[in-house]
Each structure stands twice: as structure tokens, then as C-alpha cells.
Backbone as numpy.savetxt, mean C-alpha at the origin, in Angstrom:
# Nx Ny Nz CAx CAy CAz Cx Cy Cz
15.17 -16.24 -7.25 15.29 -14.82 -7.16 14.79 -14.37 -5.79
15.59 -13.64 -5.09 15.24 -13.22 -3.73 14.25 -12.07 -3.75
13.48 -11.97 -2.68 12.53 -10.87 -2.53 13.29 -9.59 -2.24
12.62 -8.46 -2.48 13.22 -7.17 -2.14 13.49 -7.10 -0.64
14.55 -6.41 -0.21 14.78 -6.26 1.23 13.64 -5.44 1.84
13.10 -5.93 2.91 11.96 -5.28 3.53 12.26 -4.88 4.96
11.62 -3.80 5.38 11.66 -3.53 6.81 10.73 -4.54 7.46
10.96 -4.90 8.71 10.11 -5.90 9.34 8.66 -5.41 9.39
7.71 -6.31 9.10 6.32 -5.87 9.14 5.90 -5.52 10.56
5.15 -4.43 10.70 4.66 -4.05 12.02 3.49 -4.94 12.41
2.98 -4.71 13.59 1.83 -5.49 14.04 0.62 -5.25 13.14
0.50 -4.05 12.56 -0.64 -3.75 11.71 -0.27 -3.88 10.25
-0.90 -4.82 9.58 -0.78 -4.95 8.13 -2.19 -4.93 7.56
-2.33 -4.39 6.39 -3.62 -4.33 5.72 -3.61 -5.29 4.55
-4.70 -6.03 4.36 -4.80 -6.95 3.23 -6.21 -6.93 2.67
-6.29 -7.18 1.38 -7.59 -7.42 0.76 -7.40 -8.42 -0.38
-8.49 -9.08 -0.71 -8.46 -10.09 -1.77 -9.24 -9.60 -2.97
-8.86 -10.09 -4.14 -9.54 -9.75 -5.38 -9.32 -10.89 -6.37
-10.14 -10.92 -7.40 -10.05 -11.94 -8.44 -9.42 -11.32 -9.68
-8.47 -12.02 -10.28 -7.81 -11.53 -11.50 -8.84 -11.54 -12.64
-9.11 -10.35 -13.22 -10.08 -10.30 -14.31 -9.46 -10.72 -15.64
-10.30 -11.14 -16.56 -9.84 -11.50 -17.92 -9.11 -10.33 -18.57
-9.53 -9.11 -18.27 -8.92 -7.92 -18.88 -7.46 -7.71 -18.46
-7.02 -8.40 -17.41 -5.64 -8.27 -16.94 -4.67 -9.17 -17.71
-5.21 -10.08 -18.52 -4.38 -11.11 -19.17 -3.78 -10.56 -20.47
-2.48 -10.87 -20.64 -1.77 -10.38 -21.83 -1.60 -11.50 -22.86
-0.80 -11.23 -23.88 -0.59 -12.18 -24.98 0.08 -13.48 -24.52
0.71 -13.46 -23.36 1.38 -14.66 -22.84 0.43 -15.53 -22.01
-0.80 -15.07 -21.81 -1.79 -15.87 -21.11 -1.82 -15.68 -19.61
-1.06 -14.70 -19.10 -1.09 -14.42 -17.65 -1.22 -12.92 -17.44
-1.36 -12.52 -16.19 -1.54 -11.09 -15.89 -0.33 -10.29 -16.35
-0.61 -9.20 -17.02 0.43 -8.31 -17.49 1.10 -7.63 -16.29
2.40 -7.35 -16.41 3.13 -6.72 -15.31 2.54 -5.38 -14.90
1.97 -4.65 -15.84 1.34 -3.37 -15.50 0.21 -3.57 -14.50
-0.47 -4.71 -14.58 -1.56 -4.99 -13.64 -1.04 -5.11 -12.20
0.14 -5.68 -12.03 0.72 -5.79 -10.69 0.95 -4.39 -10.09
1.43 -3.47 -10.92 1.63 -2.10 -10.44 0.29 -1.50 -10.03
-0.75 -1.74 -10.84 -2.09 -1.26 -10.49 -2.54 -1.86 -9.16
-2.31 -3.16 -8.95 -2.73 -3.81 -7.71 -1.95 -3.29 -6.51
-0.66 -2.99 -6.71 0.15 -2.39 -5.64 -0.44 -1.04 -5.24
-0.81 -0.24 -6.23 -1.42 1.06 -5.94 -2.80 0.89 -5.32
-3.57 -0.09 -5.81 -4.92 -0.31 -5.27 -4.89 -0.68 -3.79
-3.96 -1.54 -3.38 -3.91 -1.94 -1.97 -3.48 -0.77 -1.10
-2.59 0.08 -1.61 -2.21 1.29 -0.85 -3.41 2.20 -0.67
-4.17 2.41 -1.73 -5.35 3.27 -1.64 -6.41 2.70 -0.72
-6.65 1.39 -0.81 -7.64 0.75 0.06 -7.20 0.83 1.52
-5.91 0.65 1.78 -5.38 0.77 3.13 -5.63 2.17 3.66
-5.29 3.20 2.87 -5.48 4.58 3.32 -6.94 4.86 3.64
-7.85 4.43 2.78 -9.28 4.67 3.04 -9.77 3.93 4.29
-9.14 2.80 4.60 -9.52 2.03 5.79 -9.03 2.66 7.08
-7.93 3.41 7.03 -7.34 3.95 8.27 -7.59 5.43 8.50
-7.78 6.18 7.42 -7.97 7.62 7.57 -9.44 7.91 7.86
-9.72 8.64 8.92 -11.12 8.97 9.23 -11.78 9.64 8.03
-13.00 9.26 7.70 -13.68 9.85 6.54 -13.70 11.38 6.56
-13.85 11.97 7.72 -13.89 13.43 7.82 -12.55 14.07 7.48
-11.46 13.29 7.50 -10.12 13.84 7.24 -9.59 13.49 5.85
-10.28 12.60 5.12 -9.75 12.10 3.85 -9.52 13.19 2.80
-10.38 14.21 2.76 -10.20 15.28 1.77 -9.00 16.17 2.07
-8.43 16.05 3.25 -7.29 16.89 3.64 -5.95 16.36 3.15
-5.94 15.15 2.58 -4.68 14.52 2.20 -4.78 13.89 0.81
-3.67 13.93 0.09 -3.54 13.22 -1.18 -2.16 12.59 -1.19
-2.10 11.29 -1.49 -0.83 10.59 -1.62 -0.52 10.40 -3.10
0.73 10.62 -3.50 1.18 10.35 -4.86 2.44 9.50 -4.80
2.65 8.74 -5.86 3.81 7.84 -5.92 5.04 8.61 -6.38
6.12 8.41 -5.66 7.42 8.92 -6.11 8.17 7.82 -6.85
8.08 6.59 -6.32 8.85 5.50 -6.93 8.20 4.16 -6.62
8.20 3.28 -7.62 7.82 1.88 -7.43 9.04 1.01 -7.75
9.35 0.08 -6.90 10.33 -0.98 -7.20 9.55 -2.28 -7.07
9.41 -3.00 -8.17 8.57 -4.19 -8.21 9.40 -5.38 -8.66
9.23 -6.49 -7.96 9.88 -7.73 -8.36 8.79 -8.76 -8.57
8.82 -9.38 -9.75 7.83 -10.39 -10.14 8.42 -11.77 -9.89
7.63 -12.63 -9.25 8.11 -13.98 -8.92 7.39 -15.07 -9.69
6.07 -14.98 -9.78 5.27 -16.01 -10.45 4.11 -15.32 -11.17
3.58 -15.96 -12.21 2.44 -15.36 -12.92 1.12 -15.56 -12.19
0.19 -14.67 -12.50 -1.20 -14.79 -12.04 -2.07 -15.03 -13.27
-3.15 -15.77 -13.08 -4.02 -16.13 -14.19 -5.45 -15.70 -13.92
-6.20 -15.51 -14.99 -7.59 -15.09 -14.89 -8.35 -16.02 -13.96
-9.17 -15.43 -13.12 -10.02 -16.21 -12.21 -9.37 -16.55 -10.89
-8.05 -16.38 -10.76 -7.40 -16.68 -9.48 -7.73 -15.59 -8.45
-7.87 -16.01 -7.20 -8.05 -15.06 -6.11 -6.67 -14.74 -5.55
-6.37 -13.45 -5.51 -5.08 -12.99 -4.98 -5.31 -12.19 -3.71
-4.29 -12.17 -2.86 -4.32 -11.38 -1.63 -3.19 -10.35 -1.72
-3.58 -9.09 -1.67 -2.60 -8.00 -1.64 -2.48 -7.54 -0.20
-1.25 -7.49 0.30 -0.98 -7.08 1.67 0.00 -5.91 1.63
-0.17 -4.95 2.51 0.77 -3.84 2.58 1.00 -3.44 4.03
2.16 -2.92 4.29 2.45 -2.28 5.56 3.41 -1.13 5.27
3.46 -0.19 6.19 4.30 0.99 6.02 5.55 0.82 6.85
6.69 1.04 6.22 7.98 0.99 6.91 8.35 2.38 7.37
9.43 2.91 6.84 9.94 4.23 7.26 9.03 5.35 6.77
8.78 6.28 7.66 8.08 7.52 7.32 8.98 8.66 7.75
9.22 9.59 6.82 10.13 10.70 7.11 9.71 11.91 6.30
9.58 13.04 6.95 9.18 14.25 6.24 7.81 14.06 5.62
7.75 14.21 4.30 6.49 14.07 3.56 6.35 12.69 2.91
7.29 11.78 3.18 7.27 10.49 2.48 7.04 9.32 3.42
6.49 8.27 2.84 6.42 7.00 3.55 6.74 5.90 2.55
7.32 4.83 3.06 7.70 3.69 2.23 6.78 2.53 2.58
6.12 2.02 1.56 5.22 0.87 1.71 5.89 -0.38 1.19
5.44 -1.50 1.76 5.95 -2.80 1.36 4.77 -3.70 0.98
4.31 -3.59 -0.27 3.22 -4.45 -0.70 3.72 -5.81 -1.18
2.85 -6.80 -0.98 3.10 -8.17 -1.46 1.80 -8.67 -2.09
1.94 -9.39 -3.16 0.77 -10.00 -3.78 1.02 -11.51 -3.81
0.08 -12.24 -3.24 0.20 -13.70 -3.15 -1.08 -14.35 -3.64
-0.96 -15.57 -4.10 -2.15 -16.35 -4.46 -2.83 -16.77 -3.17
-4.13 -16.54 -3.06 -4.85 -16.79 -1.81 -4.92 -18.27 -1.47
-4.97 -19.13 -2.47 -5.16 -20.57 -2.21 -3.96 -21.23 -1.57
-2.75 -20.79 -1.92 -1.56 -21.46 -1.38 -0.53 -20.49 -0.82
-0.85 -19.20 -0.79 0.03 -18.15 -0.28 1.34 -18.03 -1.06
1.36 -18.51 -2.31 2.57 -18.39 -3.13 2.80 -16.92 -3.46
4.00 -16.44 -3.21 4.35 -15.05 -3.48 4.46 -14.84 -4.99
3.65 -13.93 -5.53 3.68 -13.61 -6.95 4.49 -12.36 -7.23
4.46 -11.42 -6.28 5.09 -10.13 -6.49 5.34 -9.47 -5.14
6.47 -8.81 -5.02 6.68 -7.95 -3.86 7.24 -6.63 -4.37
7.06 -5.59 -3.58 7.44 -4.26 -4.05 7.86 -3.40 -2.87
8.49 -2.31 -3.21 8.78 -1.24 -2.27 8.36 0.03 -2.98
7.46 0.78 -2.39 6.95 1.98 -3.04 7.11 3.17 -2.10
7.54 4.27 -2.67 7.68 5.51 -1.89 6.55 6.45 -2.30
5.82 6.90 -1.30 4.67 7.79 -1.50 4.97 9.13 -0.85
4.43 10.20 -1.44 4.59 11.56 -0.93 3.21 12.10 -0.57
3.09 12.66 0.62 1.85 13.26 1.08 1.77 14.70 0.59
0.64 15.03 -0.06 0.45 16.37 -0.60 -0.74 17.06 0.06
-0.66 18.38 0.10 -1.81 19.20 0.43 -2.61 19.31 -0.87
-3.88 18.85 -0.89 -4.63 18.86 -2.14 -4.91 20.27 -2.69
-4.96 21.27 -1.83 -5.24 22.64 -2.30 -4.03 23.22 -3.03
-2.84 23.01 -2.47 -1.64 23.62 -3.06 -0.89 22.66 -3.99
-1.10 21.36 -3.79 -0.34 20.38 -4.56 1.09 20.24 -4.08
1.40 20.81 -2.93 2.76 20.78 -2.39 2.89 19.71 -1.32
4.09 19.14 -1.18 4.30 18.14 -0.12 4.07 18.74 1.26
3.53 17.91 2.15 3.35 18.30 3.55 3.91 17.20 4.44
4.43 17.60 5.56 5.02 16.67 6.53 3.96 15.71 7.06
4.34 14.45 7.18 3.46 13.45 7.79 3.45 13.72 9.28
2.28 14.16 9.80 2.22 14.49 11.23 2.05 13.21 12.06
2.09 13.36 13.37 2.05 12.21 14.27 0.76 11.41 14.14
-0.36 12.07 13.91 -1.63 11.34 13.75 -1.59 10.45 12.53
-1.17 11.01 11.40 -1.10 10.23 10.16 -0.10 9.09 10.31
1.05 9.35 10.92 2.05 8.30 11.13 1.46 7.17 11.97
0.67 7.52 12.97 0.03 6.50 13.80 -0.95 5.66 13.02
-1.76 6.29 12.17 -2.70 5.52 11.35 -1.96 4.56 10.45
-0.85 5.03 9.85 -0.11 4.21 8.90 0.52 2.98 9.54
1.01 3.13 10.75 1.78 2.04 11.37 1.02 1.23 12.40
-0.04 1.83 12.98 -0.74 1.14 14.06 -2.17 0.78 13.73
-2.70 1.34 12.65 -4.06 1.02 12.25 -5.04 2.12 12.59
-6.30 1.88 12.28 -7.32 2.91 12.44 -7.42 3.44 13.87
-7.51 4.76 13.96 -7.78 5.40 15.24 -6.63 5.42 16.21
-5.43 5.12 15.75 -4.28 5.06 16.66 -3.35 6.22 16.41
-3.25 7.15 17.33 -2.33 8.27 17.12 -0.88 7.80 17.19
-0.04 8.49 16.45 1.38 8.17 16.49 2.05 8.78 17.69
3.34 8.49 17.87 4.07 9.07 18.99 4.07 10.59 18.88
3.82 11.25 19.98 3.85 12.70 19.99 2.55 13.36 19.57
1.54 12.57 19.18 0.25 13.17 18.81 -0.48 13.62 20.07
-1.11 14.77 20.01 -1.88 15.22 21.17 -3.01 14.26 21.47
-3.41 14.17 22.73 -4.53 13.31 23.11 -5.75 13.66 22.27
-6.44 12.63 21.82 -7.67 12.83 21.08 -7.44 13.17 19.61
-6.20 13.20 19.14 -5.95 13.55 17.75 -5.77 12.30 16.91
-6.72 11.39 16.99 -6.67 10.24 16.10 -7.89 10.27 15.22
-9.01 9.77 15.67 -10.22 9.81 14.86 -10.92 11.06 15.21
């Protein structure tokens, strides 16, 4: 089964590792598919907290519009997994993420996904355009303004 079509990963990718808990295991003896969706969301959230300046975090809320997930191999309790994400296209109030979950010991791909996120104003709950600073953080990493951002508008 082929992986989902992905935009090429940029120079900046975010990854973190975690251990599959016993609570993630279903009646078949491996991680339930719902857990993969949780891990896809967790890596997106961890990435955002790593790149968005703490003083600016309360100004933004991301919500999921769509998840497309493809499962390749099972995960088992006690295994260390590596979740990696990068942001592809960003347009208007949306950005498309490309998360992958692999077993850390052998880099075997367990799951890949394409998720569309919408940026909201937390006060109004309405979508807001991804500005140049936010686009820069998403694609270039912490403290990097996007194209067209005014000088000094990163951290």
C-alpha cells in the first residue's frame, strides 16, 4: 500500500518520540487506530508550541478541518515511536500538515497522514488569515519570519 502523496518536506521538520502506553492497545493486541489520530494531533500541537513564541500563543487557536490517515503497520505497547510533521501548503486561514509515525528502533513507517488545520481567532472563534510571521514559523522553524514579514516580526 503506497503512502499518501506528500508535498516535499521542507528543511524544517519537527519530531518527537513517545512510548506506546498499555491504554492504547485494543482487542487485537495493538494500538487502536484512534490512537494514531491522537498522535497525529499531538505532534501538531507540540510543533506549534515549539515554534510559536510563548507571548503569542494565546493569540492563536488551530482546529482540524480534515484528517486523512493511512495505516501501514501496527504499534505495540512499550514501543518507542517517532512522530514527525512538516507543513506543506498554507493558504488563507488553512495549512496542510504531513505527519508520519514511525517505529524509532528501525524507522519502519506505521502511519502517514495529511491533515488540514484552520487558524482561528480565540476571542471570536472565526478563521483568520495565516500572516507572514506565522507562515515563517510553520515552514522555517522558531523565530523565522515568513516572506513579506516586517523586520523584527518573528519572536
